[in-house]
VOGU-3710 file (C-alpha; in Angstrom, 3 decimals, decimal comma):
1> mkpgqisetq> -12,673/26,768/14,855  -14,917/23,608/16,327  -13,390/21,238/18,819  -11,601/18,860/17,006  -11,436/20,676/13,635  -8,309/20,359/11,877  -6,461/23,653/11,056  -6,161/24,346/7,175  -2,859/24,739/7,631  -2,827/21,156/8,097
11> qlgpmsgfii> -4,814/19,956/5,578  -4,188/18,586/2,019  -5,894/19,406/-1,267  -8,515/17,158/-2,935  -5,895/15,885/-5,365  -4,017/13,948/-2,558  -7,279/11,430/-2,849  -5,340/10,462/-5,899  -1,301/10,681/-4,975  -1,492/9,087/-1,607
21> phtmqigigi> -3,913/5,893/-2,099  -1,940/5,546/-5,580  1,683/5,811/-3,991  0,611/3,335/-1,182  -0,272/0,766/-3,894  3,256/0,963/-5,635  4,998/-0,767/-3,167  7,535/-3,941/-3,135  4,905/-6,099/-4,355  5,439/-4,626/-7,828
31> lsfqqllskn> 9,047/-6,368/-8,549  7,328/-10,043/-7,751  3,458/-9,945/-8,105  3,828/-11,385/-11,568  5,258/-14,704/-10,570  2,706/-15,144/-7,825  -0,275/-14,342/-10,323  0,947/-16,611/-13,455  0,933/-19,778/-11,170  -2,561/-20,089/-11,294
41> sgqdawlacl> -3,683/-18,350/-14,639  -0,642/-17,984/-16,826  -0,699/-15,660/-19,691  -4,553/-14,825/-18,286  -2,977/-13,258/-15,089  -3,693/-9,589/-16,568  -7,507/-10,420/-16,160  -6,794/-10,762/-12,194  -5,103/-7,610/-12,049  -8,271/-5,962/-13,724
51> igglfslaim> -10,270/-7,851/-11,481  -8,616/-6,952/-8,505  -8,334/-3,279/-9,187  -12,426/-3,416/-9,893  -12,834/-4,830/-6,365  -10,668/-2,034/-4,750  -12,593/0,616/-6,830  -15,772/-1,272/-5,306  -14,082/-0,982/-1,459  -13,001/2,352/-2,228
61> wmilrllene> -16,746/3,474/-2,840  -17,491/1,908/0,246  -14,865/3,482/2,343  -15,696/7,264/0,713  -19,397/6,403/2,158  -18,480/5,266/5,404  -16,387/8,187/6,186  -18,827/10,878/4,369  -21,417/9,219/7,054  -19,486/9,729/10,088
71> qkfgradlfs> -18,722/13,667/9,236  -21,941/14,942/11,055  -20,683/12,839/13,977  -17,146/14,704/14,430  -13,638/13,497/12,991  -14,656/11,232/9,777  -11,643/8,586/10,346  -11,743/4,829/11,590  -10,860/5,492/14,949  -13,662/7,854/16,037
81> lhqrlfgkwl> -16,061/5,623/14,216  -14,716/2,869/16,418  -15,209/4,307/19,354  -18,717/6,178/18,377  -20,025/2,965/17,397  -18,765/0,299/19,562  -17,697/2,089/22,739  -14,828/2,994/24,211  -12,986/-0,050/25,174  -14,124/-2,354/22,641
91> ggllnffvsa> -13,383/0,621/20,167  -9,815/1,238/21,305  -9,491/-2,961/21,203  -10,261/-2,516/17,448  -8,093/0,580/17,110  -5,079/-1,328/17,881  -6,411/-4,161/15,883  -6,296/-1,876/12,648  -3,060/-0,447/13,761  -1,348/-3,728/14,286
101> hvvlfgvvfl> -2,027/-4,191/10,445  -0,720/-0,642/9,963  2,229/-1,685/11,357  2,597/-4,759/9,522  2,027/-2,445/6,423  5,072/-0,532/7,152  7,648/-3,489/8,250  6,792/-5,591/5,530  7,550/-3,020/2,964  10,757/-1,967/4,472
111> rsyieilqvw> 12,123/-5,386/5,429  11,220/-6,790/1,964  13,278/-3,697/0,377  16,452/-4,791/2,475  15,993/-8,612/1,299  16,199/-7,221/-2,143  19,237/-4,869/-1,126  20,951/-8,154/0,327  20,241/-10,137/-2,776  20,855/-8,095/-5,427
121> ifpqlsvftf> 23,365/-5,313/-4,483  24,731/-5,572/-0,602  25,105/-9,259/0,575  26,283/-8,536/4,061  23,841/-5,448/4,513  23,196/-5,061/8,241  19,290/-4,836/8,796  19,852/-3,353/11,953  22,025/-0,374/10,965  19,675/0,150/7,657
131> tilfclivwy> 16,554/0,171/9,980  17,994/2,242/11,952  19,016/4,854/9,258  15,811/4,667/7,454  13,489/4,994/10,350  15,561/8,556/11,159  14,517/9,998/7,731  11,060/8,671/8,515  11,396/10,458/12,310  12,463/13,645/10,667
141> ivlggiriig> 9,483/13,362/7,416  6,717/12,873/9,883  7,402/15,564/12,264  6,873/17,636/9,563  3,207/16,589/9,643  0,687/15,041/7,175  1,494/17,999/4,310  5,397/17,188/4,496  4,029/13,567/3,696  2,002/14,326/0,951
151> gicllsfiym> 4,591/16,141/-0,780  6,865/13,211/-0,117  3,922/11,055/-1,771  4,066/13,563/-4,710  7,835/13,539/-5,152  7,615/9,560/-5,348  5,091/9,266/-7,667  6,854/11,826/-10,247  10,128/10,137/-9,696  8,200/6,610/-10,697
161> iplymstvfa> 7,157/7,567/-14,063  10,596/6,552/-15,367  10,396/3,255/-14,228  7,052/2,626/-15,675  8,353/3,821/-18,712  11,284/1,813/-18,829  8,418/-0,934/-20,059  9,760/0,073/-23,423  12,569/-1,505/-23,673  10,893/-4,967/-23,097
171> vpeayfsnll> 9,006/-4,457/-26,479  12,281/-5,554/-28,780  12,605/-8,786/-26,907  8,983/-9,326/-26,133  7,005/-12,450/-27,653  3,375/-11,662/-27,665  2,624/-15,038/-28,726  3,123/-15,664/-25,104  -0,365/-14,346/-24,263  -1,676/-17,127/-26,823
181> pmfdhspasi> -4,330/-18,630/-26,249  -6,268/-15,881/-24,247  -8,818/-16,663/-21,956  -7,678/-20,343/-21,807  -7,791/-20,612/-17,907  -11,010/-21,685/-15,991  -12,999/-18,484/-13,792  -11,533/-20,575/-10,726  -8,042/-19,990/-11,582  -8,412/-16,388/-12,565
191> lisafhtthi> -10,105/-15,855/-9,272  -7,483/-17,590/-7,015  -4,769/-15,353/-9,045  -7,130/-12,241/-8,200  -7,340/-13,124/-4,623  -3,325/-12,869/-4,618  -3,452/-9,333/-6,005  -4,596/-8,327/-2,577  -1,014/-7,699/-1,274  -0,522/-5,317/-4,207
201> ylgfelmlyf> -3,449/-3,453/-3,978  -3,323/-2,988/-0,402  -2,832/0,340/0,713  -6,036/2,725/-0,282  -7,350/1,544/2,660  -5,317/4,121/4,789  -7,398/6,895/3,203  -9,749/5,621/6,309  -7,286/7,586/8,530  -6,558/10,392/6,581
211> ypfikrpqfa> -9,602/11,479/5,276  -10,307/14,361/8,053  -6,968/16,111/6,819  -8,420/16,559/3,358  -9,424/19,830/2,431  -12,771/19,491/0,543  -13,145/16,092/0,701  -16,273/16,187/-1,919  -13,984/17,118/-4,451  -11,576/14,581/-3,618
221> kkwcyfgilt> -14,036/11,686/-4,755  -13,298/11,416/-8,017  -9,269/11,434/-7,590  -9,743/8,529/-5,288  -11,028/6,366/-7,994  -8,444/7,862/-10,501  -5,888/6,882/-8,447  -6,909/3,228/-7,956  -7,518/3,140/-12,225  -3,876/4,380/-12,369
231> styiyiilml> -2,751/1,613/-10,183  -4,586/-0,918/-12,074  -3,394/0,205/-15,317  0,296/0,163/-14,426  -0,035/-3,485/-12,855  -1,753/-4,713/-15,660  1,059/-3,665/-18,432  3,547/-4,910/-16,374  1,741/-7,963/-15,898  1,372/-8,002/-19,972
241> mgtvffsrge> 5,466/-7,236/-20,374  6,135/-9,672/-17,571  4,286/-12,134/-19,718  5,594/-11,514/-23,155  9,152/-11,116/-22,146  9,648/-14,355/-19,853  8,585/-17,795/-20,832  6,194/-19,711/-18,889  9,443/-21,865/-17,341  11,337/-18,554/-16,700
251> mrltiwptvt> 8,208/-16,764/-15,153  7,937/-19,969/-12,444  11,716/-19,836/-11,793  12,200/-16,051/-11,236  11,263/-14,767/-7,942  11,481/-10,791/-8,740  10,295/-10,740/-12,473  10,529/-6,716/-12,523  14,138/-6,645/-11,288  15,061/-9,529/-13,784
261> fwksvsfpll> 13,606/-7,403/-16,644  15,473/-4,297/-15,575  18,649/-6,424/-15,082  18,583/-7,144/-19,174  18,481/-3,478/-19,670  21,675/-1,836/-20,296  23,492/1,339/-21,766  26,921/1,815/-23,420  28,366/3,702/-20,584  25,852/2,388/-17,806
271> ehvdmiiivy> 25,461/-1,313/-17,702  24,197/-2,651/-14,126  21,130/-0,293/-14,591  19,276/-2,798/-11,922  21,681/-1,638/-9,191  20,703/1,798/-9,829  17,026/1,412/-9,795  16,991/-0,799/-6,858  18,113/2,136/-4,860  16,289/4,515/-6,580
281> fmwallpsvs> 13,192/2,521/-5,900  13,686/3,877/-2,278  11,394/6,322/-3,337  8,598/4,292/-3,402  9,041/2,647/0,172  9,652/6,191/1,820  6,272/7,403/1,515  4,863/4,041/2,676  6,677/3,475/6,093  6,043/7,383/6,594
291> msawivsrcv> 2,538/7,119/6,315  1,939/3,959/8,464  4,369/5,671/11,300  2,075/8,623/11,388  -1,030/6,775/11,183  0,199/4,477/14,297  1,400/7,551/16,323  -1,860/9,152/15,680  -3,791/6,276/16,797  -1,670/6,476/20,254
301> khtfpvikqk> -2,357/10,041/20,736  -6,199/9,579/19,976  -6,026/6,311/22,592  -3,781/8,447/25,208  -4,350/11,902/24,423  -1,562/12,754/27,614  0,875/11,445/25,194  2,186/13,616/22,381  2,242/12,480/18,722  6,167/13,281/18,646
311> yalvgvliif> 6,629/10,934/21,477  4,332/8,353/20,356  6,631/8,418/17,041  9,714/7,185/18,741  7,980/4,519/20,228  6,498/3,278/16,594  9,682/3,448/14,961  11,470/1,507/17,719  8,909/-1,178/17,207  9,584/-1,039/13,487
321> viiselikng> 13,455/-1,683/13,887  12,869/-4,582/16,171  10,309/-6,187/14,674  12,502/-5,738/11,469  15,564/-7,293/13,295  13,434/-10,252/14,033  12,633/-11,217/10,665  16,099/-13,307/10,071  15,493/-14,468/6,248  13,688/-14,517/3,322
331> eqvklandly> 11,439/-17,466/4,143  10,464/-15,448/7,125  10,098/-12,137/4,753  7,593/-14,276/2,748  5,557/-15,413/5,834  5,458/-11,810/6,693  4,247/-10,943/3,525  1,788/-13,608/3,630  0,311/-12,866/7,099  0,195/-9,092/5,764
341> gnigffivya> -1,794/-9,981/2,627  -4,044/-12,459/4,536  -5,347/-9,845/7,329  -5,233/-7,031/4,925  -7,719/-9,266/2,616  -9,887/-9,591/6,012  -10,058/-5,994/6,842  -10,688/-4,633/3,049  -13,189/-7,578/1,941  -15,112/-8,589/4,853
351> yipfllfyqw> -14,337/-5,793/7,807  -15,097/-2,651/5,866  -18,328/-3,886/4,275  -19,558/-5,116/7,803  -18,640/-1,613/9,063  -20,655/0,217/6,419  -23,602/-2,536/7,162  -23,230/-1,721/11,074  -23,166/1,975/10,699  -26,483/1,911/8,734
361> lvkkvrgkaa> -27,882/-0,639/11,140  -26,918/2,001/14,306  -28,632/4,938/12,437  -31,549/3,022/11,796  -31,778/1,814/15,395  -30,773/4,921/17,442  -32,169/7,317/14,779  -31,116/10,842/13,914  -29,665/11,120/17,352  -27,320/7,764/16,611
//
């Protein structure tokens, strides 16, 4: 085995290119994105979902091209790429920056989920206690390695299918006239809404970190694109269902349209379906937090080889607990989500294209020996 080469027993199948990016994209944003998008583009907000998905496909192409170009220089991930292109110190600083965003990715999802639990089910729920217990589960999963995390992502994908199918309950109460008039908003309004889709589509860029662990990555490319297309399809359907289920006035006043929709679903012997689904929704949260903890702990190991990943993981989870406890209320949760979305927009739509260009430039300047 070559130095730095990953054992096949620690690698994922090519289909993980579909499962992992898709499950990373399905997070807490799915519960509230309809209200945010409809503020600027109303009944045409589904177009913003489509545009956001198409832009995500373009960035995924750049990510795969960036990583494929890096394979001949060793381990093809963002941490190694930074240090090769920018040197040990500047590369380490850039690794710290992107790792901070991954920490924010995990913390925002975790703290937002706790906020929903407090509002809808357990008003007295302790943030500290829940975070500790949840992080213990994450610790156990991440210790199993990337293949266990991949398995959790697969289970999350399977378990979330019934929730997507629940949109059928909106049909009897839908007013499809709410979609009219179509294409009634200016391109600027739709693009503003498309900017707000950044938050819900973020997560696919984590391919930059686990790509070396994919077996036969050349066969994973089509699955990566298919994963983003699947996420785009789900968000468009949920946006359309939200538009026809709520009036425009109701949508403006509804913070979590998807949860409110679930609240309207009831069965003869099962009335509070929304509470069951909210608890069940933990399966969407678990893979995201586990993957973020694995990535950050791996960055620590990459930067400081003397520190084993299992010890770095403990420190990362302690950071998760501390930051979650520092976010005290719903307003601060919203600020954290906005910060995560804005930084993510910069990384995905500015930094990744810059890296691809800079990688090409270095190759041209230094030649084949770069």
